[in-house]
C-alpha angles and dihedrals in degrees: 000000000000125000113212130161093347093309130109110223121200095224134114114274094245130100117207111227113224096198092104094056108105091006116061092356120056122212095274093048091045092052090050092051092048092048092050093044094055092041089057092053100268120142110159113094118181124195141140137222090243095058113143109358090126093068117094111265094013125118102191128269094067094122094049090047093053092046089050092050090049092049091053094044094049101031086228103139094113092049098059142054112227121207121182137162144224132216108063109060107116090236095043108040121165132006107279108147093247090050092051092051095047094043092051091053090048092050091048090052094049092046091046093225137116095227142030113218097210122015119191132203091227101199130006117257108211090193090068130069118240089237093057093047094045091048092051092052091045090056090055090053091049090049091053092239093119131027101204142003128239133184127215133177096005121129114257088245093056091046090052088049089054091055093047092052095043093048092047095047098039094245128152110279125227114255101190143040126205111197129159108263133162140121090285096044112046108130103086096047101041124060138057099301102023130119090270092059092049091049091051093046095049097034092242129165113246117214108175121203126212086034089163095039092250090310099312092109091057086080095233094122118075099174141010088259089066089067093066109114094003114142090233097034094116093051092048090051088065089069092048093056096148142002094272094051092046093052092047092048093055090045088058089053091050091054091046091052091054092050092044091053090054091055096038085240138126127260089245090061092050091051092054093042089056091054092049089050086059091060102256115156096228130336118231115233132163132217125203093197133016093253090070093061097075093068091047094053091043088060090062090057099042115100114198119219115240092253091050093052089047091051090053091047090053095045092049096041092106086067096054090083094045115086 
């Protein structure tokens, strides 16, 4: 079950990340992943207009395009919940009102749909006022182009400002937050004035990205040397910023392996189960091939014992103070 915008949805609490589509997964592989995801009861698909402009030869919009082609080929629009984002496409950078409007139309065209279920402001744009951004998103809701608004990679202060402005002006309110949150990145969600506190206060859905720390929390890496040549090696290195962090990160993996063995599960499943034990609505995780989905879904069914959750909290405690 997933709670979103005041509704209880009978779907698995897992969001499929679309960042691999058109990057590490070609169209055929992406279709296979999407088919398997929906067949297993998944419905939440998360992407962005900028995916995957970082890959050589890509221009941005590749993920949305593949998802749109899949939706048309399968006739599956009514079976899924599509979330996408604006701010990073090379042609639509930032959150000026005109950019938001044009980017939304471009995303709708690539996705081949007349509405986006959940539309995120992907990154804050300090050059824009909160009022202008909130008004631009509100107009999309009123036009029926988007169902709901989400915020990602804003400071908590700016997100609170968005709510203050929207409530004062009678604009559509955000219903979801998408912060980075995992066992190696805890500080900006947990705590008295973190994203978690704001989500609880405003009754917002929480869809964390990098739930597996760019693949590190799948347990497939046993040393720093294993990262050499990995597609996400550079992103994983951000978590291993110094010797202390590196040692602590691999200690977290050691604890996860012990817990996984006790449940006859995979490390990936333990990582997602820990997030769900923290009250997130649905973690976002990607799969390059269908075979990777089973461990993701298993994480939504794995209940950690209190002592297991506590052991993971202790092992990952060095990352509470790291944003």
